[in-house]
C-alpha positions as CSV (number, residue, x, y, z in Angstrom):
1,M,92.2,15.8,-0.2
2,D,89.8,18.0,1.8
3,K,87.0,15.5,1.0
4,L,89.1,12.6,2.1
5,K,90.0,14.4,5.4
6,Q,86.3,15.0,6.0
7,L,85.6,11.3,5.6
8,E,88.4,10.3,7.8
9,S,87.3,12.7,10.5
10,F,83.7,11.5,10.3
11,V,84.7,7.9,10.7
12,S,87.0,8.8,13.6
13,V,84.3,10.7,15.4
14,A,81.6,8.1,14.8
15,T,83.7,5.2,15.9
16,R,85.2,6.9,19.0
17,G,81.9,8.4,20.0
18,S,83.1,12.0,20.6
19,L,84.7,15.0,18.9
20,T,87.2,15.3,21.8
21,A,88.5,11.7,21.5
22,A,88.8,11.9,17.7
23,A,90.6,15.3,17.9
24,K,93.0,14.0,20.6
25,A,93.8,10.9,18.4
26,E,94.7,13.2,15.5
27,G,96.4,15.9,17.6
28,V,94.1,18.8,16.6
29,A,91.6,20.9,18.4
30,P,88.0,19.6,18.7
31,A,86.8,22.7,16.9
32,I,88.7,21.6,13.8
33,M,87.0,18.3,13.8
34,G,83.6,20.0,14.2
35,R,84.3,22.3,11.2
36,R,85.2,19.3,9.1
37,L,81.9,17.5,10.0
38,D,79.9,20.7,9.3
39,A,81.5,21.0,5.9
40,L,80.8,17.4,5.1
41,E,77.1,17.6,6.1
42,E,76.7,20.8,4.2
43,R,78.3,19.3,1.0
44,L,76.1,16.2,1.2
45,G,73.0,18.1,2.3
46,V,72.1,15.5,5.0
47,K,72.5,15.3,8.8
48,L,75.0,12.5,9.7
49,L,75.4,13.1,13.5
50,V,73.2,14.5,16.2
51,R,75.6,16.3,18.6
52,T,74.8,17.5,22.1
53,T,77.0,18.5,25.0
54,R,76.5,15.1,26.5
55,R,76.4,12.6,23.6
56,L,76.9,12.0,19.9
57,T,74.4,9.9,17.9
58,L,74.5,8.7,14.3
59,T,71.4,9.4,12.2
60,H,70.0,6.6,10.0
61,E,71.8,8.2,7.0
62,G,74.9,8.5,9.1
63,S,75.0,4.8,10.0
64,A,74.7,3.8,6.4
65,F,77.3,6.3,5.3
66,L,79.7,5.2,8.0
67,E,79.8,1.7,6.5
68,D,80.5,3.0,3.1
69,C,83.2,5.3,4.3
70,Q,85.0,2.6,6.2
71,R,85.0,0.4,3.1
72,L,86.3,3.2,0.9
73,L,89.0,4.2,3.3
74,A,90.2,0.6,3.6
75,D,90.3,0.2,-0.2
76,F,92.2,3.4,-0.4
77,A,94.7,2.3,2.2
78,N,95.2,-1.1,0.4
79,A,95.7,0.7,-3.0
80,E,98.3,2.9,-1.5
81,A,100.1,0.0,0.2
82,S,100.2,-2.1,-2.9
83,V,102.3,0.4,-4.7
84,S,104.2,2.0,-1.9
85,A,108.0,1.5,-1.4
86,G,108.5,-1.5,0.7
87,G,105.2,-3.1,-0.1
88,V,102.6,-4.3,2.3
89,K,103.2,-6.3,5.5
90,A,100.9,-9.2,5.7
91,S,100.3,-11.0,9.0
92,G,97.9,-13.4,10.7
93,H,96.7,-16.9,9.8
94,L,95.7,-17.8,6.2
95,R,93.4,-20.8,5.7
96,I,93.3,-22.1,2.1
97,T,91.4,-25.0,0.5
98,A,91.9,-26.6,-2.9
99,P,90.9,-29.7,-4.8
100,A,93.1,-32.7,-3.8
101,G,94.8,-33.4,-7.1
102,F,95.3,-29.9,-8.3
103,G,96.2,-28.8,-4.8
104,R,99.0,-31.4,-4.4
105,R,100.5,-30.6,-7.8
106,H,100.1,-26.8,-8.1
107,V,99.0,-25.2,-4.8
108,A,101.0,-27.0,-2.2
109,P,104.4,-26.0,-3.8
110,L,103.4,-22.3,-3.7
111,V,102.6,-22.3,0.0
112,P,106.1,-22.4,1.4
113,R,107.3,-20.0,-1.2
114,F,104.6,-17.5,-0.3
115,R,105.4,-18.0,3.4
116,A,109.1,-17.2,2.7
117,L,108.0,-13.8,1.4
118,H,105.7,-13.1,4.3
119,K,107.3,-14.3,7.5
120,D,104.4,-13.1,9.8
121,V,101.8,-15.2,8.0
122,T,101.0,-18.8,9.1
123,I,99.2,-21.0,6.7
124,S,96.8,-24.0,6.8
125,L,96.2,-25.8,3.5
126,N,93.2,-28.1,3.2
127,L,93.1,-30.5,0.2
128,S,89.7,-32.0,-0.5
129,D,87.4,-32.6,-3.5
130,R,84.5,-31.7,-1.3
131,V,83.1,-28.2,-1.9
132,V,84.0,-26.5,1.3
133,D,81.7,-24.0,2.9
134,L,84.2,-21.1,3.2
135,A,82.3,-18.8,5.5
136,G,80.8,-21.6,7.6
137,E,84.1,-23.4,8.1
138,G,86.3,-20.4,8.5
139,Y,88.4,-20.5,5.3
140,D,89.8,-17.3,3.8
141,C,90.2,-18.5,0.2
142,A,89.5,-21.5,-2.1
143,V,91.2,-22.4,-5.3
144,R,88.6,-24.0,-7.6
145,V,88.8,-25.4,-11.1
146,G,85.9,-25.5,-13.6
147,D,82.7,-23.6,-14.0
148,L,81.5,-22.0,-10.8
149,P,77.9,-22.2,-9.5
150,D,76.1,-19.0,-8.8
151,S,76.7,-18.0,-5.2
152,S,77.4,-15.1,-2.8
153,L,81.1,-15.8,-3.1
154,V,83.5,-13.5,-4.9
155,S,85.7,-15.1,-7.6
156,V,88.9,-14.0,-9.4
157,R,89.8,-15.9,-12.6
158,M,93.6,-16.7,-12.3
159,A,94.1,-18.8,-15.4
160,D,92.4,-20.8,-18.2
161,N,92.0,-24.6,-18.0
162,R,91.3,-26.8,-20.9
163,R,90.1,-30.4,-21.0
164,L,91.6,-32.5,-23.8
165,C,92.0,-36.1,-24.9
166,V,95.5,-37.5,-24.6
167,A,97.3,-40.8,-25.1
168,T,100.9,-42.0,-25.4
169,P,102.5,-42.1,-28.9
170,E,103.0,-45.9,-28.5
171,Y,99.2,-46.4,-27.8
172,L,98.3,-44.5,-30.9
173,R,100.9,-46.4,-33.0
174,R,99.3,-49.6,-32.0
175,N,95.6,-48.6,-32.2
176,G,95.4,-45.7,-34.6
177,T,94.2,-42.1,-33.9
178,P,90.5,-41.1,-33.6
179,E,89.5,-38.4,-36.1
180,H,86.1,-37.5,-34.6
181,P,84.7,-37.8,-31.0
182,N,82.3,-40.6,-32.2
183,D,85.4,-42.6,-33.1
184,L,86.1,-43.0,-29.3
185,A,83.7,-45.9,-29.2
186,R,86.4,-48.0,-31.0
187,F,89.2,-47.1,-28.5
188,D,90.1,-48.0,-24.9
189,C,88.9,-44.9,-23.0
190,L,90.0,-44.3,-19.4
191,S,87.0,-42.8,-17.7
192,L,86.0,-41.7,-14.2
193,S,83.7,-44.3,-12.7
194,S,80.0,-43.6,-12.3
195,D,80.4,-42.7,-8.6
196,A,82.8,-39.9,-9.3
197,S,81.8,-36.2,-9.6
198,Q,82.2,-35.9,-13.4
199,V,78.6,-36.7,-14.2
200,R,78.3,-35.1,-17.7
201,G,81.1,-36.9,-19.4
202,W,83.7,-35.7,-21.9
203,A,82.9,-32.4,-23.6
204,F,83.6,-31.6,-27.2
205,R,82.9,-28.7,-29.5
206,V,81.4,-30.0,-32.8
207,P,79.9,-28.3,-35.9
208,R,76.2,-27.5,-35.1
209,A,75.2,-29.0,-38.5
210,A,75.5,-32.5,-37.2
211,H,77.1,-34.7,-34.6
212,G,78.0,-37.4,-37.1
213,R,80.9,-37.9,-39.3
214,H,82.0,-34.9,-41.5
215,Q,78.8,-34.2,-43.3
216,E,78.9,-32.1,-46.4
217,G,79.0,-28.4,-45.4
218,A,79.5,-29.1,-41.7
219,H,82.6,-26.9,-41.6
220,A,81.4,-24.2,-44.0
221,E,81.0,-21.7,-41.2
222,A,83.8,-22.8,-39.0
223,G,84.8,-19.3,-38.2
224,R,81.4,-18.4,-36.6
225,P,81.1,-19.4,-32.9
226,E,77.3,-19.9,-33.3
227,S,78.0,-22.7,-35.8
228,Y,79.4,-24.9,-33.0
229,E,77.8,-26.6,-30.0
230,V,79.3,-28.4,-27.1
231,I,78.3,-32.1,-26.7
232,H,79.0,-34.5,-23.9
233,L,80.0,-38.2,-24.4
234,R,80.5,-40.9,-21.9
235,P,82.9,-43.3,-23.8
236,A,83.2,-46.8,-22.3
237,G,86.4,-48.7,-21.8
238,P,87.8,-51.7,-20.0
239,L,89.2,-49.6,-17.2
240,D,87.6,-46.9,-15.1
241,C,88.5,-45.3,-11.7
242,S,87.1,-42.8,-9.3
243,D,90.5,-41.1,-8.9
244,G,91.8,-38.8,-11.7
245,Q,95.5,-39.4,-10.8
246,V,95.1,-43.1,-11.4
247,L,93.6,-42.4,-14.8
248,H,96.5,-40.1,-15.6
249,D,99.0,-42.9,-14.5
250,W,97.2,-45.5,-16.6
251,C,97.3,-43.2,-19.6
252,L,101.0,-42.7,-19.2
253,Q,101.4,-46.5,-19.1
254,G,99.7,-46.7,-22.5
255,Y,96.4,-48.3,-21.5
256,G,94.2,-46.0,-23.4
257,I,92.9,-42.5,-24.1
258,A,92.1,-40.2,-21.2
259,W,90.3,-36.8,-21.0
260,R,92.4,-34.7,-18.6
261,S,92.9,-31.1,-17.7
262,T,95.9,-29.1,-19.0
263,W,97.0,-28.4,-15.4
264,E,97.6,-32.2,-15.1
265,V,99.1,-33.1,-18.5
266,E,100.8,-30.0,-19.7
267,A,104.3,-31.2,-18.6
268,D,103.6,-34.6,-20.3
269,L,102.6,-32.9,-23.5
270,A,105.7,-30.7,-23.4
271,S,108.0,-33.7,-22.9
272,G,106.3,-35.8,-25.5
273,R,105.2,-38.5,-23.0
274,L,101.6,-37.8,-24.1
275,V,100.1,-36.3,-27.3
276,E,96.8,-34.6,-27.8
277,V,94.1,-36.1,-30.0
278,L,90.9,-34.6,-31.3
279,A,92.4,-31.1,-30.8
280,E,90.1,-29.5,-33.3
281,F,87.1,-30.7,-31.2
282,A,88.4,-29.5,-27.8
283,A,85.7,-27.7,-25.8
284,P,86.2,-24.0,-24.8
285,P,88.3,-23.5,-21.7
286,N,86.9,-23.1,-18.2
287,G,88.8,-21.4,-15.5
288,I,91.0,-21.7,-12.4
289,Y,89.6,-19.4,-9.8
290,A,90.4,-17.9,-6.4
291,V,87.1,-17.8,-4.5
292,F,86.5,-16.0,-1.2
293,P,83.6,-14.8,0.9
294,Q,82.1,-11.4,0.3
295,R,83.8,-9.0,2.7
296,K,84.0,-5.3,3.1
297,H,87.7,-5.5,4.0
298,L,89.7,-8.3,2.4
299,P,92.7,-9.1,4.6
300,V,96.0,-8.1,3.1
301,R,97.3,-11.7,3.5
302,V,94.4,-13.0,1.3
303,R,94.9,-10.3,-1.4
304,L,98.6,-11.0,-1.6
305,W,98.0,-14.8,-1.7
306,I,95.6,-14.4,-4.7
307,D,98.1,-12.0,-6.5
308,F,100.9,-14.5,-5.8
309,C,98.9,-17.4,-7.3
310,K,97.7,-15.4,-10.3
311,Q,101.3,-14.3,-11.1
312,H,102.5,-17.9,-11.1
313,F,99.5,-19.4,-12.8
314,G,99.8,-16.8,-15.6
315,Q,103.2,-18.1,-16.7
316,P,103.1,-20.9,-19.3
317,E,106.3,-22.4,-18.0
318,F,104.6,-22.9,-14.6
319,W,102.3,-25.6,-16.0
320,R,105.1,-27.3,-18.0
321,G,107.1,-27.7,-14.7
322,T,110.0,-25.8,-16.1
């Protein structure tokens, strides 16, 4: 506790510019603040402040240490607030962005529920499939689905997302069921059109021994992750569209097999409107992330929003719409 008090006193003196002002703010004598600073500098073995009767100046080491102390004290305050009785009071304006389809279905319903818990927060939700420049456009947080590119942004994985092949039971009764990804060439596949963002195609995990039909020994080492590889196919079909929701609707109407995310079709699978095919070849899951700019002090409203989303996305019944 003495170490924490020394840090708090150092930050107070440095930001207010004088021992007297810092002492007055805390309600103690300036001499007490001076002794705390002396003890801190002696413990660290470095001069943080140059003090004269007329002015107070940070040394080079003091300037760097001030930034670290401010971050540590803010983190400490947030940690205390998150577990204290009564919780944290969030306020201010929260700007969120999310992909259009996912945002309509799973983010938008959470916004008014979050607002009901935090009356002093106002919220703007942007739904766009464009990759928004968070810092440049003034957004606090983005919800993003899929593999993230390397960047200076900070990400928190909130849930897993799988991509899988689905069709209606009636379509499969009429046309049969594919047993291997290569079989898709014989089926009506509902794909994103070439001008959409899904450039690599449908992903499948197949035995590394071969991409073809069940060759002898292909499954001999099925338990070893290195015995598999992920391949990408672009199956053709009589219908394609640049909008994923349209593909989902066509699939529900029995026009073919679609490759969709679990966040989109989980409720349909639970109800039996759709069934999964080629489940043994499903690619490893990617993630659903909260992404935000690198900051020394993450606003409470942003942290609470991320926790709120993570809590809901972590519940299996949330995706089934129950």
